[in-house]
N, C-alpha and C positions, 0 to 999 in steps of 0.2 A: 650566404648570409652576409650582410653588410653590418659591421659592428663599429659603433662610435665609442671612443674612449676619450673623455675630456682632457686627460693628461697623458702626455707621451710615455711617461714611465709606466703607467697602468696598462698601456697598450702592449708593451713587451711581456708583462706578467700574464695578461689575458691570453696572448698568443701562445705562450708556453703551455698554459693549462689546456687550451683548446686542442692543440696539436697532440698533447700527451693523452688526452681523453678519447679522441675520435680517430679510428683507423680508416674511416670511410671518406677521408678528405681527398677529392680528386685533384684540386689545386687551390692555392690560396696565396695571399700576400698582403701587402700594405699599399694603400693608394695615396696616403699623405701622412702627416705627422699624427693624425688622430683617428684614422680609419683602418680597419682590417676587413678583408673579404675572404670567404671560403665557399667553394662549391663542394657539397657533400652529397653522397648517395645514401638514401635510407630505404629500407624494405617497405615501410608503411608510414602513413601520416602520423600515427601515434609516436613513433620514434623521432620523426622530424620535430614534432611539437615538444617532446621531452628535451631534445637538444637545444631548441630555441629557448625554453624556459631556463635550462641550466646555464646557458651562456648569458642570458639576460640577468641572471642572479650573481654573476661573477663580480667581485670587488673591482671597481674601476671602470666597469662597463656602463656607459651612459644610455645607450639605446641600441636596439637590434632590429634589423629588417630582414625578413625572409620571404623569398618567392618560391613557389612550388611548381615544378613542372610535372603535370599529371601523366602525360603520355610521351613516349619517346619512340619514334618510328624511324627505323633505318631503311632508307630507300636507295642507298648508294648501289648495292649489288643489282637491284632491280633496274635502276637507271642505266647502269653499265650494260646489262644484257639487252635492254631496249635499243640502246645506241649501236651495239654490235649488230643487232638484227637489221636496223635501218641501213647501216653502212654496207652490210652484205647484200641487201636488196638493191642498193643504188651505188655501185662502185664508182 
């Protein structure tokens, strides 16, 4: 989520409330004097929307943008195995 706070003081207050409310924050930080960003993991779309609405309603928050990643596919192990196969065939 990208969170805009028009006043720098309200940014710190919002950040404290967000971090204390959500245990599912993967990482987060501040990009400038007025913006916060957080990557969070939710079990479903309903939980993500609830978090979005709660953050949007915080005092001092001017706007919130949220992007949703619907699928996460790990291919690293598969790719490693394919590369090992190829290397063993063509030493």
